[in-house]
Structures are given as structure tokens and as C-alpha cells.
N, C-alpha and C positions, 0 to 999 in steps of 0.2 A: 633580450634573449634570456629566457629562464633556464636555470641550471637543471640538470637531470635529477629527477626526484624518484625516490623509492616510495611507492604509494600502495598501501594495502587496505582493502575493503573487507568488512566483516558483515555477513548477512545470513539469515537462516537458510536461504537457497541461493544458487548461483546459475544464472542464465535461463531460469524458468520462472513463471509467475510474474506478476507485475513488478515486485521489488527486485527480482532476479534480473529482469530485463533492464531495469533502471541501472543496476550495478554494471551490467554488461555495457550499456551505452556510455556510462562515465568512463569505464576502463578503456573503451575504444578511443575516445577523444584523448585521454591521457597518454595512451600508447602512440597515437598519431603525433603527439607533441614531443615524443622521444623519451617519455618517462617509463620507468619499470613498474609493472603492475602485478599484484597478487590478489587473490580472493580467498578468504577463509570462510567456510560455509558448514552447515550442519546437516542438511537433509537432502535426499534425492541424489541426482547425479550432477556433477559439475560440467558445464558446457564451455568453460573458459580454458585458456591455455595453461595458466599457472594457478593451481588450486591447492589449498590446504584443507583437508577434511578435519572437522572438529568432532572427535569421537566416532561412534558408529551406531548402527541400529539398536543394539542392546543398550547403549548409553541413553538413547532417546527414550526407549521403553521404560527404563528404570527412572529416568527423570520424570516421565509422565506419571508413573506410580507415586513418586514422591510428591508431585504437584497435586494429584487428586487427594491423597491421604492427608497431606499436611499443608495445603495451600502454599506450596514451596516452589512455585514456578520461578526459574532463574537461580535456584539454590542447589540444584543437582549438578551432574556433569563436572564435578570438581577436578577429577583426575584428567579428563579430556581438556579442560580449560587450562590446567597447569601445563600440559604438553603444548598447548597453543602459545602460552606466554614464553615457554622455552624456545619455541620457533621464532617468536617475535624478537627475542634477545639475540638470536643468531642473525636474523634478517636486518634488524635495526631499521625499520621503515622511517622515512622522514616525516610522514604524516599518515594517520589512520582515519579511514572513513567508516564510521559505524552506521549500520542500517537497523534491521530488526535483530535485536539481541535476545528476544524471546522466541519460543518455538521449541522448547525442551532440549536444547543442545549446548547451552552455555551457562556457566556459573558467573553471574555478574559481579559478586564481591571479589572473586579471584581476579577477574579481568580488570576491574577498576582499581584494585589495589596495585596491580602491575602498572596500569596506565598513569596513576597518580604519582608514582615514584620514578617512572621511566623518563619523564620530560618530553615524551612524544606528543606533539599537538594532535588534537582530535577534532574531526568534523562529524557531528552526529545528526543524521537525517531521521527525523521522527515521522514514521509512517502511521502512527496511531498515538493513543494517550497512555499506553502501558508504562512508559518510563517515569511518569509522575503520579501514578495512582498506586494504591495498596493491593490492587488485584486486577482490575478490568483493563481492557484495551479501549473501550468506549464507555463513558459514564452517562451519556445523555439518554440512554434507554429509559432510565428512571430519574432523569434530571438530577442526578446526585452531585452535590457540590462539596463533598467532604474533602476531596483532594486539595482544595484551597488551603486547608489548615492541617488536618490529619485524618486519614481514613480510619473507620471503625464500623462494626456491624454492617459489613458490606452486603448490599442487596444483589450483588452480581456473582456470587460464588457458584451459581448454577450455570454460568456462562463462561466462555473461554477466558482464561484457562480454568476449567471446571475443578471444583474442590468440594469435599464433603465437610470441611471445617472452615472457619473464618480466622485467618491470621493477617488480616489487612493492615492492622495497626503496626504489627511487627514489620511487615513488608514495606510499608510506607517509610518507616524510620530507617530501615536498612538501605533502601534506595536513596533516600535523601542524603544519608551519610556517605554512601559510596559515590554517588554521581556528583555531589557538590565538592568532593575532594579533588576533582580535576582542576588544574591550574590553567591549562590551555585548551579550552573547549569553545567551539562555535557550533551553534545549533542551526540546522536548516529545517524549515517546515515547507511542505509542498503547497500549503494554502495559507491565506491570510487569517482564516478562521482559527487554524491551529496555532498560529503565531500569537494571536490575542489570548488564547487559552494558556499557552506556555508562559506568557508574561505574568500570568496570575498564579503560577505554580511555584514550587521551590526551585525550579530551573530558571526562573525569570531573571536572575542576576547575570546570566550569560548572554553574550551577543547572539541575536537571532536574525537569520536572513531567510526570506521567502524565495524559493526556487521551485516553480511549478514542475510537476512531472511532465515528461515529453514522450512521444512515440516515434517510432521509425516511419517516416512518411513514405519511404520507398516500399515498405511492407504493407502498411495500412493506407490503402488508397481506394478511390472510388471506382465504380464501373457502372455502366448503364443498367438501370433497374427496370423491372417490369412495371408498366403503368397500370396494369389490370389487377395485380395482386398487392394486398396490404399485409406486410409482414411486421408484426410487433415483436421486437427482439429484447430479451433480457440475458445478461451474461454475468456470471459470478463464479468465483473460485469455489465457494461453498454456499449452497442455498439454504437459508434458514429464515426465521422471522425477522432478523436484523436486516437482511437483504431484501425483504418484502415478498417472500414466496406466497404468503396468504393474499397479498394484494393482487398478484397476478391471477389467483383463483377468483377473486372478486371481479377483476377485469373481464375474465372469461364470461361471467354472468351478465356483465353490463354491455360489453362491446357487441356489435353485430357479428354474426358468424362469418361474414365476409373477411373479417380480420383474423389472420392466422397468427397465433401466439407461439413463439418458439423460445425455450429456455435452454441456454447452453451452460453446462457445468453441473447438471444434476447428478445425484448418485443413482446407482442401479435400483435401490429401493424407492427413491423418489420418483424415478421414471415409471416404475410399476404402478404407483398409486396416484399419478397425476390425473386430474379429471379429463374427461373427453373434451377435445378441443384445444388442449395444450400439448404441444410436441416437446418432449424432453430429449436433449442431446447430452450424452455423457461428457464429463470433463475431459478436455483434450489438451495435450501439450503441443499439438500441431498448429503453428501459427497460420499455415495455409488454410486449414479447415476453419479456424476461428475467423480469419479475415473474410472467408467466403460467406459466412453468415452475416457479418456486418454489411457486406456488399449486397446481400439480398434484402436487407431490412428497409422498411419504409420509415419506421420510427424506432429509436432505441429508448427503452423505458428503464429507469433506475429508481425504483421505489425504496431506496435505502433509508433506514431509520437512524443510522449513525455512521458517519464516514468522515474521512479526512479530505482527500482529493481523489476521487475514484478515477483510476486510469481508464476504465471502460468508457467513461464519458468522452474522453479525448480520442480514444481509439475509434469510437463511432463518428465523431466529427471529422477525423482524418479520412474516413471512408465516405464522407459526404452525407452522413445520416444525422438528422436533427434529434435532439435529446429532450425528453421530459423527465424531471426528477423532483423529488421532494425537497423542500426548503430545510435541509439538515446539513450540519457540518459545513465542509468546504465544497460539497457537490455542486451548488449553483455557480461557483466561481468559474467553471469551464464555459458557461453559456452567456449569450446576450439575447436580446429580444428577437434577433434575426435568425438564431440558430437553435432555439428550443424554448421550453416553457418550464417555469418553476412553480410547483404546486404545494399548497400547505400540507404539512405532515399528516399522513393517514387518509387524505382525501382521494379515495379511489374514483369517485365520480368525476373529480377534477382531472385526474389522470386520463380517464376515458375521453372527456371533452377535448383535452389537449391533443390526444392521439388522433382523434377524428379531424380536428382543425389542421394539424400538421399534415395529415395524409391528403387532405383536400386542397392544400396549397400548391403553389407552383414548384414541383419537385426538382426541376432542373435548376431553378434559381436558388432554392434553399440548399441544394447539394453544393453548389459553388460557394455559397456563403459559409457553410460549415467547413468545407475544405480550406477556404481562405483563412478562417479563424485559427484552424489547427496549424497552418503554415506560419502564421504570424506569431503565435503564442506558445505552441506546444510541439515544436520540432525538437526531437530528442537530441539532435546534434547541437542545436543552439543552447538548450537547457543544460546539457552535459558540459558544454564549453563554459557556461556560466559557473558551473560547479568546479570545474578544473581551474578556472581563473581564481576562485576562492582558495582552493588548495595551494596554488602557487603563491598567492599573496601571503598566506599564513606561513609557509615555509620561508618565504623571503623576509618575513619580519620576526620569525621565531628565534633567530639566532643560532639555529642548529646547523 
């Protein structure tokens, strides 16, 4: 019988988006076990019961300006973060779960200075590569390996978090000093790919555990599809070249017109300029609407050029939809030979061939296999329980 634990999670969003839903799922399991939970967040609305807002919209805007003008992402929001540390001093959580600490809402030197002296054990889930680079959240767009030693002359300043100057060496050194100052830190990666990467970074000296992302199988579930319609679905929080928007435009030229291409998550401007034959659906926070599109899909296509472990892949599997994706990052880890296809990076012809092949297969059998894989490996309740097991073991051995 585990003792009651005060558990606080920190993430850029709470209850929405893929990372927000992960935070919520972990919190639910922790609460079911009798633990006290809190969420500190920076952006949007909190859909949890117990929330602490870090700063406000003005803080985020000012942080964004500082980031663009000075390549200072994570170095703004000082006052807002000091208020957070004051709240942490009052709450005195037994363990803190970090998620995305970037997103223009948090000052990481202030936070980690507090964490390094507080003695509170930390579990940090890395949803991308930003924690160990001098600028970018994904380095593989240019196959940049500078993060292994020290970042400089960053080729990624034009990408999130965009900046008009390059301070990647300074940022790398600040992160290295701040993050390695923690004495009680366990790192969680959602993919084996990212674990291998982190082991080669300045965070490689910390314990690292792989816990795959999960989805709510009661929400993401299959339904009978039309056998006459072929719906090719893409879903992204933000559509850009990293997510493969241009590849869908290529697919429209390659695939027969009998294949209907639908992209969920486009902006109003993107929707306006999508070529004929591609249907754009504006970004939605409605899970019901999102699930309905998965349920209509024949094939889910994820032509991502850099990713950790895309939740969209496992959302599709949970809805009984086979997936085809590029061989990049941890994206292929969601699939096996019975539930999808992995295509060499940038091979739009290969994507088209895999889509046609999957569409012409036995859809009923494939749907059952996809759902079975999601139930076995990506049930949010199971993965969250694994995470809470880790938290409980840390508190049990931390001496606090």
C-alpha cells in the first residue's frame, strides 16, 4: 500500500493537445490511487480540477518577443516563474512531473535553480529534443549533430522557436548547467529512438525509462466504415513542412481521384490555399469531431520529417485505422507489419503505393489488428499506471 503522494505536473497546456491529454491521463490514475494532484500550465484553458496558471497572455507575448529578438526561448517569464516557485514552496509536492517546459511561459533557470535546491525528486518526460539542444526541438531536419558536444551556428533559427539571431552556444551552456544541477531526476522518453538520442546528450548520465504514450480507448474506438469510399487522413496540431504538408500535395497529384484526402488541423489561410482535391478541416479541440474523422478514414498518413512518438499514429490504430509513415524518429515504433507501412523519408511515391495497398486489403481484419495493437501497447490507463508506478517508487526511495 503506497502512501498518499502530493504530485504536481508542469506542462505548457493542461487537458488539451496531445501532451495535455497525457498529463490528464496520468493525473486520473494518480487520483484513483488516492494521491493529491495539481497541474501548473502556461497556455489556453485548464480542463483539470486543480490548476495553477503560470503567468498570463501578456507574459507569453513578451516572452515570445524576447525569444524572437534574442534567441531567448525559456529565458523570459522570470516573474511568473518566481511566483510558481513560491507556490511550490507552499504546496511542497512530494514529486514533480515535468513535461514541455518550452512554449513561451516558463523561465527554466529560475525553475531549475529552485528544483536543484528544494530536494524534490523530478520525473521529466521529454516530448521532443529541445531540452538538450541550443535552440531546436528537432535537429534531424538538417541532420545536425552539434548537440552531442556543443551547439553553434544553428541552422534552425528560422524554425520553432524562431529567432532573428543565433545564441545557440549560450543556450546550450545554460541548459546544460541548469538541467545537470538536479540531483534527483529520472527521464522518461515516449520512444526508444529518443532514449538512444538522450543517452548521447548531456542528459545521458541520468536514469532513462521508456514509457510509450497512450490514448483513451473508450474515446478513440472503431466503427464500421464505408467500403466504397477511400478516405486518406492526416492530422496535425500545426501543419508545416516538418509535418509533411507538401507531401500531401504531392499525394494528391499521384493518387487516383477516388481517394479523398482530408487534413485536420489546418489554419484558415492554409484551408484557403489548399489545392483542389484536398479537404481542409480547421484545428479542433473537440475530441468527438477528431475521433469522427479517424473513424471515417481508410488509411492514416503521417509523412512527418521529424518526430518523437506521434500520438496521432496510436489514435488512428485505436480507431482501427492502419498507418503509413516515414521512417523518422520514433514514428515507426507504433506499427508492425500487420498494422501499417514504414516508408523511406520523402518517398511520396512509396506513400501512395502503401495507401493503395492498405486500402485494397481486408479492411475488417486490418481494423481488428490495429485495435488489438492499441489495446495491448497503447492503452492510456496502462501507460499512465506505469508512469504512476515510477512516481511511487521514486517517492518510496527518495527519503522524503
